[in-house]
All heavy atoms as TSV, in Angstrom:
chain	resi	resn	atom	element	x	y	z
A	1	MET	N	N	143.738	154.571	54.771
A	1	MET	CA	C	142.797	155.522	55.329
A	1	MET	C	C	141.806	155.930	54.231
A	1	MET	O	O	142.191	156.195	53.103
A	1	MET	CB	C	143.565	156.728	55.868
A	1	MET	CG	C	142.682	157.793	56.469
A	1	MET	SD	S	143.632	159.156	57.179
A	1	MET	CE	C	143.668	158.611	58.870
A	2	ALA	N	N	140.564	156.006	54.572
A	2	ALA	CA	C	139.515	156.344	53.611
A	2	ALA	C	C	139.594	157.826	53.244
A	2	ALA	O	O	139.993	158.658	54.047
A	2	ALA	CB	C	138.151	156.031	54.199
A	3	GLU	N	N	139.207	158.118	52.007
A	3	GLU	CA	C	139.164	159.503	51.569
A	3	GLU	C	C	138.079	160.247	52.330
A	3	GLU	O	O	137.035	159.689	52.661
A	3	GLU	CB	C	138.838	159.577	50.074
A	3	GLU	CG	C	140.025	159.382	49.190
A	3	GLU	CD	C	139.689	159.668	47.741
A	3	GLU	OE1	O	138.994	160.669	47.473
A	3	GLU	OE2	O	140.117	158.882	46.899
A	4	GLU	N	N	138.342	161.501	52.590
A	4	GLU	CA	C	137.382	162.338	53.293
A	4	GLU	C	C	136.288	162.767	52.316
A	4	GLU	O	O	136.575	163.253	51.229
A	4	GLU	CB	C	138.109	163.565	53.839
A	4	GLU	CG	C	137.263	164.432	54.707
A	4	GLU	CD	C	138.072	165.557	55.354
A	4	GLU	OE1	O	139.271	165.689	55.071
A	4	GLU	OE2	O	137.467	166.285	56.131
A	5	THR	N	N	135.036	162.532	52.692
A	5	THR	CA	C	133.903	162.970	51.885
A	5	THR	C	C	133.380	164.250	52.512
A	5	THR	O	O	133.039	164.283	53.689
A	5	THR	CB	C	132.798	161.900	51.861
A	5	THR	OG1	O	133.359	160.699	51.351
A	5	THR	CG2	C	131.645	162.342	50.993
A	6	ILE	N	N	133.319	165.282	51.711
A	6	ILE	CA	C	132.921	166.586	52.226
A	6	ILE	C	C	132.072	167.293	51.168
A	6	ILE	O	O	132.348	167.184	49.974
A	6	ILE	CB	C	134.164	167.410	52.622
A	6	ILE	CG1	C	133.783	168.685	53.330
A	6	ILE	CG2	C	135.081	167.654	51.453
A	6	ILE	CD1	C	134.925	169.336	54.076
A	7	THR	N	N	131.064	167.994	51.619
A	7	THR	CA	C	130.173	168.699	50.701
A	7	THR	C	C	130.726	170.086	50.373
A	7	THR	O	O	131.601	170.598	51.076
A	7	THR	CB	C	128.772	168.870	51.313
A	7	THR	OG1	O	128.874	169.759	52.438
A	7	THR	CG2	C	128.179	167.537	51.748
A	8	GLU	N	N	130.197	170.672	49.317
A	8	GLU	CA	C	130.594	172.039	48.962
A	8	GLU	C	C	130.271	173.001	50.093
A	8	GLU	O	O	131.032	173.938	50.352
A	8	GLU	CB	C	129.897	172.476	47.681
A	8	GLU	CG	C	130.458	171.815	46.441
A	8	GLU	CD	C	129.815	172.321	45.163
A	8	GLU	OE1	O	129.302	173.468	45.154
A	8	GLU	OE2	O	129.846	171.581	44.174
A	9	GLU	N	N	129.158	172.773	50.775
A	9	GLU	CA	C	128.780	173.635	51.904
A	9	GLU	C	C	129.803	173.512	53.035
A	9	GLU	O	O	130.188	174.520	53.640
A	9	GLU	CB	C	127.386	173.259	52.414
A	9	GLU	CG	C	126.917	174.149	53.550
A	9	GLU	CD	C	125.515	173.805	54.026
A	9	GLU	OE1	O	124.695	173.367	53.205
A	9	GLU	OE2	O	125.267	173.993	55.228
A	10	GLN	N	N	130.250	172.304	53.318
A	10	GLN	CA	C	131.255	172.112	54.366
A	10	GLN	C	C	132.584	172.764	53.977
A	10	GLN	O	O	133.259	173.350	54.825
A	10	GLN	CB	C	131.454	170.621	54.650
A	10	GLN	CG	C	130.274	169.983	55.343
A	10	GLN	CD	C	130.354	168.461	55.354
A	10	GLN	OE1	O	130.714	167.846	54.345
A	10	GLN	NE2	N	130.031	167.873	56.488
A	11	ILE	N	N	132.935	172.672	52.703
A	11	ILE	CA	C	134.158	173.316	52.227
A	11	ILE	C	C	134.049	174.826	52.435
A	11	ILE	O	O	134.984	175.460	52.935
A	11	ILE	CB	C	134.425	172.977	50.746
A	11	ILE	CG1	C	134.791	171.494	50.608
A	11	ILE	CG2	C	135.529	173.859	50.176
A	11	ILE	CD1	C	134.840	170.988	49.180
A	12	ALA	N	N	132.915	175.393	52.087
A	12	ALA	CA	C	132.702	176.826	52.270
A	12	ALA	C	C	132.778	177.205	53.750
A	12	ALA	O	O	133.376	178.227	54.108
A	12	ALA	CB	C	131.356	177.240	51.677
A	13	GLN	N	N	132.183	176.378	54.619
A	13	GLN	CA	C	132.234	176.637	56.056
A	13	GLN	C	C	133.670	176.556	56.569
A	13	GLN	O	O	134.094	177.374	57.393
A	13	GLN	CB	C	131.349	175.654	56.810
A	13	GLN	CG	C	129.870	175.888	56.607
A	13	GLN	CD	C	128.999	174.783	57.201
A	13	GLN	OE1	O	129.474	173.717	57.565
A	13	GLN	NE2	N	127.711	175.052	57.291
A	14	ASN	N	N	134.423	175.591	56.080
A	14	ASN	CA	C	135.822	175.452	56.495
A	14	ASN	C	C	136.646	176.653	56.044
A	14	ASN	O	O	137.499	177.145	56.792
A	14	ASN	CB	C	136.421	174.154	55.947
A	14	ASN	CG	C	135.875	172.932	56.634
A	14	ASN	OD1	O	135.246	173.015	57.678
A	14	ASN	ND2	N	136.104	171.776	56.057
A	15	TYR	N	N	136.385	177.123	54.843
A	15	TYR	CA	C	137.111	178.288	54.333
A	15	TYR	C	C	136.778	179.528	55.163
A	15	TYR	O	O	137.666	180.312	55.509
A	15	TYR	CB	C	136.788	178.498	52.854
A	15	TYR	CG	C	137.670	179.515	52.187
A	15	TYR	CD1	C	139.008	179.240	51.930
A	15	TYR	CD2	C	137.166	180.749	51.796
A	15	TYR	CE1	C	139.834	180.177	51.312
A	15	TYR	CE2	C	137.975	181.688	51.176
A	15	TYR	CZ	C	139.300	181.393	50.938
A	15	TYR	OH	O	140.110	182.321	50.327
A	16	THR	N	N	135.508	179.670	55.523
A	16	THR	CA	C	135.089	180.784	56.380
A	16	THR	C	C	135.774	180.703	57.740
A	16	THR	O	O	136.262	181.716	58.260
A	16	THR	CB	C	133.557	180.799	56.542
A	16	THR	OG1	O	132.972	181.010	55.254
A	16	THR	CG2	C	133.096	181.882	57.490
A	17	ALA	N	N	135.835	179.508	58.305
A	17	ALA	CA	C	136.502	179.326	59.605
A	17	ALA	C	C	137.983	179.679	59.514
A	17	ALA	O	O	138.551	180.274	60.441
A	17	ALA	CB	C	136.324	177.890	60.094
A	18	MET	N	N	138.603	179.339	58.391
A	18	MET	CA	C	140.005	179.710	58.199
A	18	MET	C	C	140.135	181.230	58.185
A	18	MET	O	O	141.080	181.781	58.765
A	18	MET	CB	C	140.539	179.117	56.892
A	18	MET	CG	C	140.715	177.616	56.944
A	18	MET	SD	S	141.118	176.881	55.338
A	18	MET	CE	C	142.654	177.665	54.942
A	19	GLY	N	N	139.202	181.890	57.553
A	19	GLY	CA	C	139.208	183.354	57.524
A	19	GLY	C	C	139.097	183.954	58.915
A	19	GLY	O	O	139.740	184.964	59.225
A	20	HIS	N	N	138.303	183.329	59.775
A	20	HIS	CA	C	138.175	183.803	61.151
A	20	HIS	C	C	139.508	183.681	61.882
A	20	HIS	O	O	139.896	184.588	62.638
A	20	HIS	CB	C	137.092	183.024	61.899
A	20	HIS	CG	C	135.719	183.269	61.369
A	20	HIS	ND1	N	134.678	182.404	61.589
A	20	HIS	CD2	C	135.199	184.273	60.619
A	20	HIS	CE1	C	133.588	182.867	61.001
A	20	HIS	NE2	N	133.881	183.993	60.403
A	21	SER	N	N	140.212	182.570	61.659
A	21	SER	CA	C	141.529	182.400	62.277
A	21	SER	C	C	142.510	183.444	61.754
A	21	SER	O	O	143.293	184.014	62.520
A	21	SER	CB	C	142.074	180.991	62.025
A	21	SER	OG	O	141.394	180.042	62.799
A	22	VAL	N	N	142.473	183.688	60.456
A	22	VAL	CA	C	143.354	184.705	59.861
A	22	VAL	C	C	143.048	186.074	60.476
A	22	VAL	O	O	143.960	186.801	60.880
A	22	VAL	CB	C	143.200	184.736	58.324
A	22	VAL	CG1	C	143.881	185.963	57.728
A	22	VAL	CG2	C	143.744	183.460	57.709
A	23	ASP	N	N	141.776	186.423	60.572
A	23	ASP	CA	C	141.385	187.713	61.146
A	23	ASP	C	C	141.866	187.840	62.591
A	23	ASP	O	O	142.377	188.891	62.986
A	23	ASP	CB	C	139.864	187.893	61.104
A	23	ASP	CG	C	139.327	188.082	59.687
A	23	ASP	OD1	O	140.124	188.347	58.762
A	23	ASP	OD2	O	138.097	187.926	59.517
A	24	LEU	N	N	141.704	186.780	63.361
A	24	LEU	CA	C	142.127	186.793	64.757
A	24	LEU	C	C	143.633	187.012	64.861
A	24	LEU	O	O	144.103	187.854	65.635
A	24	LEU	CB	C	141.739	185.473	65.436
A	24	LEU	CG	C	142.164	185.374	66.886
A	24	LEU	CD1	C	140.962	185.528	67.784
A	24	LEU	CD2	C	142.841	184.057	67.151
A	25	LEU	N	N	144.388	186.270	64.061
A	25	LEU	CA	C	145.839	186.403	64.094
A	25	LEU	C	C	146.280	187.785	63.626
A	25	LEU	O	O	147.182	188.388	64.222
A	25	LEU	CB	C	146.483	185.310	63.239
A	25	LEU	CG	C	146.348	183.883	63.785
A	25	LEU	CD1	C	146.762	182.871	62.724
A	25	LEU	CD2	C	147.160	183.708	65.060
A	26	ASN	N	N	145.664	188.287	62.579
A	26	ASN	CA	C	146.040	189.597	62.044
A	26	ASN	C	C	145.703	190.736	63.002
A	26	ASN	O	O	146.366	191.772	62.991
A	26	ASN	CB	C	145.375	189.842	60.696
A	26	ASN	CG	C	145.974	189.001	59.598
A	26	ASN	OD1	O	147.072	188.466	59.724
A	26	ASN	ND2	N	145.241	188.866	58.507
A	27	ALA	N	N	144.692	190.552	63.833
A	27	ALA	CA	C	144.290	191.589	64.787
A	27	ALA	C	C	145.302	191.740	65.913
A	27	ALA	O	O	145.388	192.802	66.539
A	27	ALA	CB	C	142.904	191.275	65.353
A	28	GLY	N	N	146.054	190.690	66.188
A	28	GLY	CA	C	147.036	190.754	67.268
A	28	GLY	C	C	146.406	190.491	68.624
A	28	GLY	O	O	145.200	190.280	68.754
A	29	LYS	N	N	147.248	190.521	69.623
A	29	LYS	CA	C	146.824	190.191	70.990
A	29	LYS	C	C	145.825	191.220	71.505
A	29	LYS	O	O	146.103	192.407	71.507
A	29	LYS	CB	C	148.040	190.148	71.921
A	29	LYS	CG	C	147.700	189.718	73.340
A	29	LYS	CD	C	148.915	189.683	74.222
A	29	LYS	CE	C	149.146	190.932	75.006
A	29	LYS	NZ	N	148.056	191.456	75.785
A	30	PRO	N	N	144.669	190.733	71.939
A	30	PRO	CA	C	143.707	191.643	72.564
A	30	PRO	C	C	144.296	192.226	73.867
A	30	PRO	O	O	145.064	191.557	74.559
A	30	PRO	CB	C	142.502	190.750	72.883
A	30	PRO	CG	C	142.658	189.563	71.983
A	30	PRO	CD	C	144.136	189.379	71.814
A	31	ASP	N	N	143.938	193.449	74.183
A	31	ASP	CA	C	144.466	194.111	75.372
A	31	ASP	C	C	144.164	193.355	76.660
A	31	ASP	O	O	144.946	193.397	77.604
A	31	ASP	CB	C	143.909	195.537	75.491
A	31	ASP	CG	C	144.421	196.447	74.388
A	31	ASP	OD1	O	145.500	196.154	73.819
A	31	ASP	OD2	O	143.743	197.451	74.096
A	32	ASP	N	N	143.030	192.667	76.686
A	32	ASP	CA	C	142.621	191.983	77.914
A	32	ASP	C	C	143.087	190.527	77.982
A	32	ASP	O	O	142.642	189.768	78.843
A	32	ASP	CB	C	141.105	192.049	78.085
A	32	ASP	CG	C	140.349	191.362	76.962
A	32	ASP	OD1	O	140.949	191.081	75.904
A	32	ASP	OD2	O	139.141	191.105	77.136
A	33	MET	N	N	144.019	190.134	77.118
A	33	MET	CA	C	144.508	188.754	77.096
A	33	MET	C	C	145.946	188.724	77.603
A	33	MET	O	O	146.769	189.551	77.218
A	33	MET	CB	C	144.433	188.176	75.685
A	33	MET	CG	C	144.825	186.710	75.600
A	33	MET	SD	S	144.719	186.052	73.899
A	33	MET	CE	C	142.961	185.757	73.766
A	34	GLU	N	N	146.222	187.770	78.478
A	34	GLU	CA	C	147.581	187.575	78.990
A	34	GLU	C	C	148.485	187.100	77.858
A	34	GLU	O	O	148.033	186.413	76.929
A	34	GLU	CB	C	147.571	186.551	80.121
A	34	GLU	CG	C	146.783	186.976	81.343
A	34	GLU	CD	C	147.405	188.167	82.056
A	34	GLU	OE1	O	148.646	188.294	82.060
A	34	GLU	OE2	O	146.636	188.973	82.618
A	35	ALA	N	N	149.755	187.415	77.934
A	35	ALA	CA	C	150.718	187.058	76.891
A	35	ALA	C	C	150.789	185.556	76.660
A	35	ALA	O	O	150.828	185.094	75.516
A	35	ALA	CB	C	152.097	187.614	77.235
A	36	ASP	N	N	150.786	184.757	77.735
A	36	ASP	CA	C	150.877	183.298	77.576
A	36	ASP	C	C	149.608	182.730	76.940
A	36	ASP	O	O	149.662	181.781	76.153
A	36	ASP	CB	C	151.201	182.596	78.888
A	36	ASP	CG	C	150.180	182.833	79.982
A	36	ASP	OD1	O	149.434	183.826	79.921
A	36	ASP	OD2	O	150.142	182.016	80.929
A	37	GLU	N	N	148.477	183.332	77.246
A	37	GLU	CA	C	147.218	182.904	76.632
A	37	GLU	C	C	147.230	183.231	75.138
A	37	GLU	O	O	146.777	182.442	74.310
A	37	GLU	CB	C	146.034	183.581	77.325
A	37	GLU	CG	C	144.691	183.103	76.846
A	37	GLU	CD	C	143.521	183.790	77.532
A	37	GLU	OE1	O	143.730	184.593	78.463
A	37	GLU	OE2	O	142.385	183.526	77.108
A	38	TRP	N	N	147.777	184.393	74.781
A	38	TRP	CA	C	147.876	184.776	73.375
A	38	TRP	C	C	148.818	183.832	72.627
A	38	TRP	O	O	148.531	183.423	71.508
A	38	TRP	CB	C	148.327	186.228	73.231
A	38	TRP	CG	C	148.563	186.648	71.821
A	38	TRP	CD1	C	149.739	187.085	71.284
A	38	TRP	CD2	C	147.616	186.666	70.749
A	38	TRP	NE1	N	149.576	187.362	69.946
A	38	TRP	CE2	C	148.273	187.118	69.593
A	38	TRP	CE3	C	146.267	186.333	70.648
A	38	TRP	CZ2	C	147.638	187.247	68.361
A	38	TRP	CZ3	C	145.631	186.465	69.413
A	38	TRP	CH2	C	146.309	186.915	68.293
A	39	THR	N	N	149.918	183.474	73.249
A	39	THR	CA	C	150.866	182.542	72.625
A	39	THR	C	C	150.172	181.224	72.318
A	39	THR	O	O	150.330	180.673	71.223
A	39	THR	CB	C	152.083	182.310	73.546
A	39	THR	OG1	O	152.746	183.569	73.732
A	39	THR	CG2	C	153.057	181.310	72.956
A	40	ALA	N	N	149.384	180.712	73.262
A	40	ALA	CA	C	148.652	179.457	73.055
A	40	ALA	C	C	147.577	179.620	71.981
A	40	ALA	O	O	147.379	178.728	71.145
A	40	ALA	CB	C	148.030	178.987	74.369
A	41	THR	N	N	146.888	180.740	71.979
A	41	THR	CA	C	145.848	181.009	70.989
A	41	THR	C	C	146.449	181.065	69.586
A	41	THR	O	O	145.911	180.486	68.638
A	41	THR	CB	C	145.117	182.332	71.314
A	41	THR	OG1	O	144.475	182.187	72.583
A	41	THR	CG2	C	144.092	182.693	70.257
A	42	LYS	N	N	147.574	181.765	69.449
A	42	LYS	CA	C	148.256	181.833	68.157
A	42	LYS	C	C	148.648	180.440	67.686
A	42	LYS	O	O	148.414	180.085	66.531
A	42	LYS	CB	C	149.515	182.707	68.252
A	42	LYS	CG	C	149.240	184.156	68.186
A	42	LYS	CD	C	150.458	185.058	68.085
A	42	LYS	CE	C	151.813	184.453	68.134
A	42	LYS	NZ	N	152.905	185.415	67.978
A	43	ALA	N	N	149.234	179.651	68.581
A	43	ALA	CA	C	149.690	178.309	68.209
A	43	ALA	C	C	148.523	177.446	67.735
A	43	ALA	O	O	148.637	176.733	66.730
A	43	ALA	CB	C	150.410	177.651	69.387
A	44	ARG	N	N	147.394	177.496	68.448
A	44	ARG	CA	C	146.219	176.706	68.054
A	44	ARG	C	C	145.705	177.129	66.688
A	44	ARG	O	O	145.351	176.289	65.857
A	44	ARG	CB	C	145.089	176.863	69.078
A	44	ARG	CG	C	145.201	176.015	70.302
A	44	ARG	CD	C	143.921	176.025	71.127
A	44	ARG	NE	N	143.399	177.354	71.402
A	44	ARG	CZ	C	143.765	178.117	72.426
A	44	ARG	NH1	N	144.682	177.700	73.268
A	44	ARG	NH2	N	143.216	179.304	72.604
A	45	ASN	N	N	145.654	178.428	66.445
A	45	ASN	CA	C	145.128	178.925	65.171
A	45	ASN	C	C	146.076	178.647	64.019
A	45	ASN	O	O	145.637	178.298	62.926
A	45	ASN	CB	C	144.779	180.406	65.290
A	45	ASN	CG	C	143.450	180.609	65.963
A	45	ASN	OD1	O	142.417	180.592	65.317
A	45	ASN	ND2	N	143.448	180.760	67.276
A	46	VAL	N	N	147.363	178.769	64.237
A	46	VAL	CA	C	148.340	178.436	63.197
A	46	VAL	C	C	148.251	176.951	62.877
A	46	VAL	O	O	148.233	176.562	61.705
A	46	VAL	CB	C	149.772	178.839	63.621
A	46	VAL	CG1	C	150.819	178.212	62.713
A	46	VAL	CG2	C	149.909	180.360	63.621
A	47	GLU	N	N	148.158	176.113	63.904
A	47	GLU	CA	C	148.036	174.670	63.675
A	47	GLU	C	C	146.771	174.360	62.881
A	47	GLU	O	O	146.793	173.561	61.939
A	47	GLU	CB	C	148.031	173.911	64.997
A	47	GLU	CG	C	147.907	172.413	64.820
A	47	GLU	CD	C	147.880	171.647	66.125
A	47	GLU	OE1	O	147.619	172.229	67.187
A	47	GLU	OE2	O	148.107	170.426	66.071
A	48	HIS	N	N	145.671	174.992	63.245
A	48	HIS	CA	C	144.410	174.816	62.529
A	48	HIS	C	C	144.580	175.186	61.055
A	48	HIS	O	O	144.176	174.430	60.155
A	48	HIS	CB	C	143.316	175.677	63.174
A	48	HIS	CG	C	142.100	175.872	62.337
A	48	HIS	ND1	N	141.191	174.871	62.087
A	48	HIS	CD2	C	141.642	176.957	61.667
A	48	HIS	CE1	C	140.228	175.339	61.301
A	48	HIS	NE2	N	140.479	176.599	61.041
A	49	LEU	N	N	145.196	176.331	60.803
A	49	LEU	CA	C	145.383	176.774	59.424
A	49	LEU	C	C	146.289	175.829	58.648
A	49	LEU	O	O	146.011	175.510	57.489
A	49	LEU	CB	C	145.940	178.199	59.390
A	49	LEU	CG	C	144.992	179.289	59.882
A	49	LEU	CD1	C	145.706	180.638	59.926
A	49	LEU	CD2	C	143.735	179.370	59.034
A	50	GLU	N	N	147.350	175.360	59.274
A	50	GLU	CA	C	148.263	174.428	58.603
A	50	GLU	C	C	147.552	173.128	58.235
A	50	GLU	O	O	147.735	172.604	57.131
A	50	GLU	CB	C	149.470	174.124	59.493
A	50	GLU	CG	C	150.428	175.280	59.622
A	50	GLU	CD	C	151.555	175.032	60.591
A	50	GLU	OE1	O	151.357	174.333	61.611
A	50	GLU	OE2	O	152.651	175.556	60.347
A	51	LEU	N	N	146.741	172.615	59.154
A	51	LEU	CA	C	145.991	171.383	58.882
A	51	LEU	C	C	144.981	171.594	57.757
A	51	LEU	O	O	144.833	170.745	56.873
A	51	LEU	CB	C	145.263	170.899	60.141
A	51	LEU	CG	C	146.142	170.368	61.261
A	51	LEU	CD1	C	145.323	170.177	62.535
A	51	LEU	CD2	C	146.808	169.073	60.852
A	52	MET	N	N	144.309	172.731	57.779
A	52	MET	CA	C	143.265	172.985	56.790
A	52	MET	C	C	143.838	173.268	55.399
A	52	MET	O	O	143.304	172.777	54.405
A	52	MET	CB	C	142.380	174.152	57.240
A	52	MET	CG	C	141.545	173.851	58.472
A	52	MET	SD	S	140.543	172.351	58.325
A	52	MET	CE	C	139.434	172.839	57.026
A	53	VAL	N	N	144.913	174.013	55.314
A	53	VAL	CA	C	145.478	174.346	54.008
A	53	VAL	C	C	146.015	173.090	53.316
A	53	VAL	O	O	146.074	173.028	52.090
A	53	VAL	CB	C	146.551	175.455	54.131
A	53	VAL	CG1	C	147.882	174.926	54.587
A	53	VAL	CG2	C	146.693	176.220	52.834
A	54	ALA	N	N	146.332	172.076	54.089
A	54	ALA	CA	C	146.859	170.827	53.531
A	54	ALA	C	C	145.766	169.913	52.975
A	54	ALA	O	O	146.068	168.918	52.307
A	54	ALA	CB	C	147.649	170.080	54.601
A	55	LYS	N	N	144.503	170.247	53.210
A	55	LYS	CA	C	143.406	169.423	52.700
A	55	LYS	C	C	143.438	169.396	51.177
A	55	LYS	O	O	143.827	170.370	50.535
A	55	LYS	CB	C	142.045	169.953	53.175
A	55	LYS	CG	C	141.868	169.970	54.683
A	55	LYS	CD	C	141.803	168.587	55.246
A	55	LYS	CE	C	141.520	168.618	56.736
A	55	LYS	NZ	N	141.529	167.303	57.344
A	56	ASP	N	N	142.997	168.283	50.608
A	56	ASP	CA	C	143.071	168.128	49.156
A	56	ASP	C	C	141.776	168.478	48.430
A	56	ASP	O	O	141.662	168.279	47.228
A	56	ASP	CB	C	143.510	166.709	48.791
A	56	ASP	CG	C	142.510	165.652	49.227
A	56	ASP	OD1	O	141.467	165.998	49.820
A	56	ASP	OD2	O	142.782	164.472	48.975
A	57	TYR	N	N	140.818	169.036	49.131
A	57	TYR	CA	C	139.542	169.338	48.485
A	57	TYR	C	C	139.414	170.783	48.018
A	57	TYR	O	O	138.405	171.165	47.435
A	57	TYR	CB	C	138.349	168.977	49.370
A	57	TYR	CG	C	138.380	169.497	50.792
A	57	TYR	CD1	C	138.244	170.846	51.076
A	57	TYR	CD2	C	138.522	168.621	51.854
A	57	TYR	CE1	C	138.250	171.312	52.363
A	57	TYR	CE2	C	138.526	169.078	53.161
A	57	TYR	CZ	C	138.390	170.428	53.411
A	57	TYR	OH	O	138.397	170.883	54.699
A	58	TRP	N	N	140.415	171.606	48.236
A	58	TRP	CA	C	140.338	172.992	47.793
A	58	TRP	C	C	140.408	173.050	46.274
A	58	TRP	O	O	141.090	172.253	45.650
A	58	TRP	CB	C	141.474	173.819	48.403
A	58	TRP	CG	C	141.490	173.792	49.900
A	58	TRP	CD1	C	142.455	173.264	50.698
A	58	TRP	CD2	C	140.494	174.294	50.787
A	58	TRP	NE1	N	142.123	173.411	52.007
A	58	TRP	CE2	C	140.922	174.034	52.108
A	58	TRP	CE3	C	139.273	174.923	50.604
A	58	TRP	CZ2	C	140.177	174.398	53.223
A	58	TRP	CZ3	C	138.535	175.285	51.718
A	58	TRP	CH2	C	138.983	175.032	53.003
A	59	THR	N	N	139.731	174.007	45.704
A	59	THR	CA	C	139.765	174.170	44.253
A	59	THR	C	C	140.410	175.514	43.917
A	59	THR	O	O	141.623	175.604	43.845
A	59	THR	CB	C	138.359	174.043	43.638
A	59	THR	OG1	O	137.483	174.986	44.266
A	59	THR	CG2	C	137.803	172.641	43.806
A	60	ASP	N	N	139.612	176.570	43.799
A	60	ASP	CA	C	140.170	177.862	43.416
A	60	ASP	C	C	140.189	178.872	44.567
A	60	ASP	O	O	140.355	180.062	44.345
A	60	ASP	CB	C	139.410	178.429	42.217
A	60	ASP	CG	C	137.931	178.650	42.510
A	60	ASP	OD1	O	137.445	178.229	43.574
A	60	ASP	OD2	O	137.253	179.245	41.657
A	61	GLU	N	N	140.038	178.386	45.803
A	61	GLU	CA	C	140.080	179.277	46.962
A	61	GLU	C	C	141.500	179.838	47.116
A	61	GLU	O	O	142.474	179.105	47.000
A	61	GLU	CB	C	139.685	178.536	48.249
A	61	GLU	CG	C	138.273	178.036	48.273
A	61	GLU	CD	C	138.081	176.668	47.635
A	61	GLU	OE1	O	139.054	176.087	47.118
A	61	GLU	OE2	O	136.953	176.177	47.660
A	62	SER	N	N	141.587	181.125	47.389
A	62	SER	CA	C	142.896	181.752	47.592
A	62	SER	C	C	143.407	181.429	48.999
A	62	SER	O	O	142.694	181.610	49.990
A	62	SER	CB	C	142.792	183.265	47.436
A	62	SER	OG	O	144.033	183.859	47.778
A	63	MET	N	N	144.631	180.968	49.058
A	63	MET	CA	C	145.267	180.669	50.338
A	63	MET	C	C	146.346	181.692	50.679
A	63	MET	O	O	147.109	181.515	51.620
A	63	MET	CB	C	145.877	179.257	50.308
A	63	MET	CG	C	144.854	178.157	50.139
A	63	MET	SD	S	143.735	178.092	51.546
A	63	MET	CE	C	142.466	177.004	50.893
A	64	THR	N	N	146.390	182.795	49.942
A	64	THR	CA	C	147.420	183.810	50.154
A	64	THR	C	C	147.381	184.356	51.584
A	64	THR	O	O	148.403	184.385	52.271
A	64	THR	CB	C	147.268	184.955	49.129
A	64	THR	OG1	O	147.343	184.399	47.817
A	64	THR	CG2	C	148.347	186.005	49.312
A	65	ALA	N	N	146.220	184.804	52.037
A	65	ALA	CA	C	146.099	185.365	53.384
A	65	ALA	C	C	146.362	184.300	54.447
A	65	ALA	O	O	146.972	184.587	55.486
A	65	ALA	CB	C	144.720	185.983	53.584
A	66	VAL	N	N	145.922	183.084	54.184
A	66	VAL	CA	C	146.131	181.983	55.126
A	66	VAL	C	C	147.625	181.698	55.265
A	66	VAL	O	O	148.153	181.622	56.386
A	66	VAL	CB	C	145.380	180.710	54.660
A	66	VAL	CG1	C	145.700	179.537	55.551
A	66	VAL	CG2	C	143.883	180.958	54.605
A	67	ASN	N	N	148.306	181.553	54.139
A	67	ASN	CA	C	149.742	181.273	54.184
A	67	ASN	C	C	150.520	182.404	54.831
A	67	ASN	O	O	151.481	182.164	55.571
A	67	ASN	CB	C	150.260	180.976	52.780
A	67	ASN	CG	C	149.749	179.646	52.273
A	67	ASN	OD1	O	149.597	178.684	53.027
A	67	ASN	ND2	N	149.490	179.558	50.981
A	68	LYS	N	N	150.110	183.638	54.601
A	68	LYS	CA	C	150.777	184.790	55.238
A	68	LYS	C	C	150.549	184.777	56.732
A	68	LYS	O	O	151.481	185.006	57.516
A	68	LYS	CB	C	150.289	186.093	54.617
A	68	LYS	CG	C	150.999	187.320	55.209
A	68	LYS	CD	C	150.651	188.570	54.478
A	68	LYS	CE	C	151.338	189.829	54.977
A	68	LYS	NZ	N	152.073	189.820	56.186
A	69	ALA	N	N	149.335	184.483	57.174
A	69	ALA	CA	C	149.041	184.437	58.607
A	69	ALA	C	C	149.855	183.331	59.281
A	69	ALA	O	O	150.364	183.516	60.399
A	69	ALA	CB	C	147.547	184.227	58.848
A	70	ILE	N	N	150.000	182.205	58.618
A	70	ILE	CA	C	150.820	181.108	59.156
A	70	ILE	C	C	152.266	181.589	59.311
A	70	ILE	O	O	152.871	181.467	60.379
A	70	ILE	CB	C	150.741	179.860	58.269
A	70	ILE	CG1	C	149.340	179.237	58.336
A	70	ILE	CG2	C	151.806	178.842	58.675
A	70	ILE	CD1	C	149.079	178.155	57.279
A	71	ALA	N	N	152.819	182.123	58.229
A	71	ALA	CA	C	154.218	182.552	58.239
A	71	ALA	C	C	154.472	183.662	59.259
A	71	ALA	O	O	155.487	183.649	59.960
A	71	ALA	CB	C	154.624	183.020	56.842
A	72	ASP	N	N	153.548	184.597	59.371
A	72	ASP	CA	C	153.723	185.726	60.268
A	72	ASP	C	C	153.591	185.357	61.746
A	72	ASP	O	O	154.022	186.132	62.617
A	72	ASP	CB	C	152.696	186.835	59.960
A	72	ASP	CG	C	152.965	187.544	58.646
A	72	ASP	OD1	O	154.040	187.326	58.041
A	72	ASP	OD2	O	152.078	188.322	58.224
A	73	ASN	N	N	152.987	184.221	62.038
A	73	ASN	CA	C	152.667	183.880	63.438
A	73	ASN	C	C	153.316	182.614	63.936
A	73	ASN	O	O	152.976	182.127	65.008
A	73	ASN	CB	C	151.151	183.814	63.613
A	73	ASN	CG	C	150.532	185.174	63.525
A	73	ASN	OD1	O	150.583	185.950	64.467
A	73	ASN	ND2	N	149.988	185.518	62.364
A	74	LYS	N	N	154.252	182.072	63.191
A	74	LYS	CA	C	154.970	180.866	63.626
A	74	LYS	C	C	156.034	181.230	64.611
A	74	LYS	O	O	156.589	182.249	64.636
A	74	LYS	CB	C	155.593	180.147	62.445
A	74	LYS	CG	C	154.564	179.250	61.792
A	74	LYS	CD	C	155.221	178.209	60.975
A	74	LYS	CE	C	154.937	176.917	61.693
A	74	LYS	NZ	N	155.206	175.749	60.981
């Protein structure tokens, strides 16, 4: 499999997107969301975070909040 080529801007965008997932998970289930929909939303966001944290292009970005959000929502 070919190595992934990614720009610094794309890395920054990916890190920002991870932050959005962390914020969503940390906020908890919105009042207007059904429990089963929240369960699916959590699963999608945790999966996204797990896939992204495993990327090999990160340098000095902190993954503390990401790893905590994963652990807290599995």
